[in-house]
C-alpha positions as CSV (number, residue, x, y, z in Angstrom):
1,X,32.5,-14.4,-27.0
2,X,34.9,-13.5,-24.2
3,X,37.5,-12.6,-26.8
4,X,35.1,-10.2,-28.5
5,X,34.1,-8.6,-25.2
6,X,37.8,-8.2,-24.3
7,X,38.6,-6.5,-27.6
8,X,35.8,-3.9,-27.1
9,X,36.9,-3.2,-23.6
10,X,39.5,-0.4,-23.5
11,X,41.2,-0.3,-20.1
12,X,42.7,3.2,-20.9
13,X,39.3,4.9,-21.5
14,X,38.5,7.4,-18.9
15,X,34.9,6.0,-18.5
16,X,36.4,2.6,-17.6
17,X,38.5,4.0,-14.7
18,X,37.2,3.2,-11.2
19,X,39.7,5.7,-9.8
20,X,38.1,8.5,-11.9
21,X,34.6,7.6,-10.9
22,X,35.6,7.8,-7.3
23,X,37.5,11.0,-7.8
24,X,34.5,12.7,-9.6
25,X,32.1,11.5,-7.0
26,X,34.4,12.9,-4.2
27,X,34.7,16.3,-5.9
28,X,30.9,16.4,-6.6
29,X,30.1,15.4,-3.0
30,X,32.4,18.1,-1.6
31,X,30.6,20.6,-3.9
32,X,27.2,19.5,-2.5
33,X,28.4,20.3,1.0
34,X,29.8,23.7,0.2
35,X,26.5,25.7,0.6
36,X,26.0,24.3,4.1
37,X,29.6,24.9,5.1
38,X,29.7,28.4,3.7
39,X,26.8,29.3,6.2
40,X,29.2,28.0,9.0
41,X,32.2,29.8,7.5
42,X,34.4,26.6,7.2
43,X,35.8,24.4,4.5
44,X,35.2,20.8,3.9
45,X,38.5,19.6,5.3
46,X,37.7,21.7,8.4
47,X,34.3,20.1,8.6
48,X,36.0,16.7,8.6
49,X,38.3,17.7,11.5
50,X,35.3,19.0,13.4
51,X,33.5,15.6,12.9
52,X,36.5,13.9,14.6
53,X,36.8,16.4,17.4
54,X,33.1,16.4,18.1
55,X,33.4,12.6,18.7
56,X,36.4,13.0,20.8
57,X,37.9,16.2,21.9
58,X,41.6,16.6,23.1
59,X,43.0,14.0,20.7
60,X,46.5,14.1,19.1
61,X,47.3,15.4,15.7
62,X,48.4,11.9,14.7
63,X,45.1,10.4,15.7
64,X,43.2,13.0,13.7
65,X,45.5,12.3,10.7
66,X,44.8,8.5,11.0
67,X,41.1,9.0,11.0
68,X,41.1,11.3,8.1
69,X,43.9,9.5,6.1
70,X,45.8,12.8,6.1
71,X,49.6,13.1,6.9
72,X,51.0,15.6,9.3
73,X,52.3,18.0,6.5
74,X,48.7,18.3,5.2
75,X,47.0,18.5,8.6
76,X,49.2,21.0,10.4
77,X,48.4,24.1,8.1
78,X,44.8,23.2,8.4
79,X,44.8,23.0,12.1
80,X,46.8,26.2,12.4
81,X,44.2,28.0,10.2
82,X,41.5,26.5,12.4
83,X,43.3,27.9,15.5
84,X,43.7,31.3,13.9
85,X,39.9,31.3,13.3
86,X,39.5,30.5,17.2
87,X,37.8,27.1,16.5
88,X,40.5,25.0,18.2
89,X,43.4,25.2,20.6
90,X,46.6,23.3,20.0
91,X,48.3,22.3,23.2
92,X,51.7,20.6,23.5
93,X,51.7,17.4,25.6
94,X,53.4,17.7,29.0
95,X,55.1,14.3,28.7
96,X,56.4,14.9,25.0
97,X,56.4,18.4,23.7
98,X,56.7,17.1,20.1
99,X,53.2,15.8,20.4
100,X,50.3,18.2,20.2
101,X,46.7,17.7,21.4
102,X,43.8,19.5,19.7
103,X,40.9,20.9,21.8
104,X,37.8,22.6,20.6
105,X,37.3,26.1,21.7
106,X,33.8,27.3,22.8
107,X,33.4,28.6,19.3
108,X,34.2,25.2,17.8
109,X,32.0,23.4,20.3
110,X,29.1,25.8,19.5
111,X,29.4,25.1,15.8
112,X,28.2,21.6,16.4
113,X,24.7,22.8,17.1
114,X,24.7,24.8,13.9
115,X,26.1,21.8,11.9
116,X,23.7,19.1,13.2
117,X,21.3,19.2,10.2
118,X,24.0,19.0,7.6
119,X,23.9,15.2,7.3
120,X,20.1,15.2,6.9
121,X,20.2,18.1,4.4
122,X,22.9,16.3,2.4
123,X,20.7,13.2,2.3
124,X,17.8,15.1,1.0
125,X,19.9,16.9,-1.7
126,X,21.4,13.6,-2.9
127,X,17.9,12.0,-3.3
128,X,19.4,8.7,-2.2
129,X,17.8,6.2,0.2
130,X,19.6,5.5,3.5
131,X,19.9,1.8,2.5
132,X,21.5,2.6,-0.8
133,X,23.9,5.1,0.7
134,X,24.9,2.8,3.6
135,X,25.5,0.0,0.9
136,X,27.7,2.2,-1.1
137,X,29.6,3.5,2.0
138,X,30.2,-0.1,3.1
139,X,31.6,-1.2,-0.4
140,X,33.9,2.0,-0.4
141,X,35.1,1.0,3.1
142,X,36.0,-2.4,1.9
143,X,37.9,-0.9,-0.9
144,X,39.8,1.4,1.5
145,X,40.7,-1.5,3.7
146,X,42.0,-3.5,0.8
147,X,44.1,-0.6,-0.3
148,X,45.6,-0.1,3.2
149,X,46.8,-3.8,3.3
């Protein structure tokens, strides 16, 4: 019976790819966020940076990159754009001018109040129980940690 099951399973079918399922879910999740983020005038990657800075303001670019799994080459243009939009201030460190700290501007701080209902609205729009969402999140975190080893 195992041989028959193995013959029917095609590892190269798109529907059998875990990577595609995660990719599709990520794209669709980002699309679900878009109406809420459009109201704030920000993109999804900018929203992620805000989430990091609302937790801890004045942190280094490298720390933001680590939290978001983004390298500096990807993060720097994103942060420059956020600075152009007056959401953040980039400040060189006194001890090491190669290092840059990111601080929220008043505009960036004020956006937190406008964004506070996004998680609740997203939960409603996904029609998913908190328990199920947390279980899925935990499983994905396990997968991420395994890939980082």
